[in-house]
N, C-alpha and C positions, 0 to 999 in steps of 0.2 A: 695604257702600253699598247705602242702601237706595234702590231705583227704587218708580216709582209709574204706575197706570193710571189711567184712565176707566173707570170700571163702567160695562158694556153699557149700562147705561139713559140714559149719560150722551151729549146731541149739545152740538154747540158750532159756531158760526161767528163768525167774524170780520167786522166789518162798522168801516169806518175806523179801525182799529188798534185797537180793543176788539171783546171778546168778548160774545156773550150767548150765557150758557148755560141748556138747558132738562134736568132732573131728569126723565123720560117718568114714572115709578111715581108721581113725589111730585106732578107738574104744578105743578111749580118751577120761575121763571125768574129766574135772576142775571144782572148786570152786570158785565165788569170792563173797568177801564180798561187803557190801554198796557201797563204792568208786570206786571200782574198776567195779561194774557193771554199776553206774554214767559212768564212764567213757568209756566204753564199750558203754552204750546206747548213749552219744551224739557221738560218733567216728559212730557208726551204723547212726546216723541221720544226718550226711556229714559235723560235725565239725570238723574243723581243729586243731590241739596240742594246738595252742596257742587260739584258742574259746573254748576249752576243759578248760584251765585254766582260763581265762576270768569267763567261766561259775562257775567252781568251788571255786574261790576267792570271788562269790556273796554269795554261798550255806555252805564253811564250815568257820572255824577260822582258818586260815595260812596264811603265810610268802607267797607272791606271788610267790618269785625268789625260794625258797625251793618248794613250791608244782609245778612250771614249771619242777624243776628238778625231782622232783616223778614221772610226768605225763611221762617226756620222757622216764624215765627208765622203767615204766609198761608199756608204746608202745611198747617199744624195746622187754621187758618179753611176752607180747602178739602175737608179728611178733615170735620172737623164737620159741613159741609153736604153732604157725599155725594161732591162734585164728584169726589174722587181717592180712591183705595184704595193699602194697600200691595200691592206684586205680591209673590207666594209664594215 
C-alpha cells in the first residue's frame, strides 16, 4: 500500500469545503472542489489509494470501479502538480 505526503513547500487551507493550495517554491496556487479536498485530506491523514476509495464509497454515491479510476487519475494529477509525493 503506497502512502503519500505533502512536500514541505506545500500549504493548503480549506474554505467552505474547498481547498486552496499554495506551492511556495513555485508560487503556484491551485483550487480543489469538495471531492478533491476530501481526497487530499485522506491522503495527508495517511490513507492509501485503496483506503481513499473505500472511504469515498461510503460517503458519495458512485460505482466503486469508476471511483477507483477517478481517484487514481486525480492522485496522478496531484503528483504531476507537485502537491503530493510518495512516501519513502
